[in-house]
C-alpha positions as CSV (number, residue, x, y, z in Angstrom):
1,M,86.2,110.7,136.9
2,C,84.9,113.0,134.2
3,K,84.8,115.9,136.6
4,Q,88.5,115.4,137.4
5,I,89.4,115.3,133.8
6,L,87.6,118.6,133.1
7,I,89.3,120.2,136.2
8,A,92.7,119.1,134.9
9,F,92.0,120.2,131.4
10,N,90.8,123.6,132.6
11,Q,93.9,124.0,134.8
12,E,96.3,123.0,132.0
13,H,94.7,125.3,129.4
14,N,94.5,129.0,130.0
15,Y,91.4,129.6,127.7
16,S,89.0,132.5,128.2
17,Y,86.4,129.9,129.1
18,K,86.0,126.8,131.2
19,L,84.8,123.5,129.8
20,S,81.9,121.8,131.6
21,I,79.4,119.0,131.1
22,S,75.8,118.7,132.1
23,V,74.0,115.3,132.1
24,G,70.4,114.6,133.0
25,V,69.5,111.3,134.7
26,T,66.2,109.8,135.7
27,Q,64.9,106.4,136.4
28,C,61.7,104.3,136.2
29,A,60.5,100.9,137.2
30,L,60.4,98.3,134.4
31,N,56.6,97.8,134.9
32,E,56.0,101.6,134.9
33,N,54.1,102.8,131.8
34,V,56.3,105.7,130.7
35,S,57.5,106.7,127.3
36,L,61.1,107.4,126.3
37,Q,60.0,110.9,125.6
38,Q,58.7,111.3,129.1
39,L,62.0,110.0,130.6
40,I,64.0,112.4,128.4
41,E,61.8,115.3,129.4
42,E,62.2,114.4,133.1
43,A,66.0,114.0,132.9
44,D,66.2,117.3,131.0
45,K,64.1,119.1,133.6
46,L,66.2,117.8,136.5
47,M,69.5,118.7,134.7
48,Y,68.3,122.3,134.3
49,E,67.2,122.5,137.9
50,H,70.6,121.3,139.0
51,K,72.3,123.9,136.7
52,R,70.2,126.7,138.1
53,A,71.0,125.6,141.7
54,K,74.7,125.6,140.9
55,R,74.6,129.1,139.4
56,L,72.8,130.4,142.5
57,V,75.5,129.0,144.8
58,A,78.3,130.3,142.6
59,H,77.0,133.9,142.8
């Protein structure tokens, strides 16, 4: 849904840039001993890996 909204926005507005959104997501089991900071770091790492992969495909 969000992707479709961004595509429509970018098509309707002829700006010199394109809007985009990046979100990092990870998961853990409730009984897993992991801190919020560790979860954030993992989600951030995965988000940047995904962004790098998208850039490589685009070029």
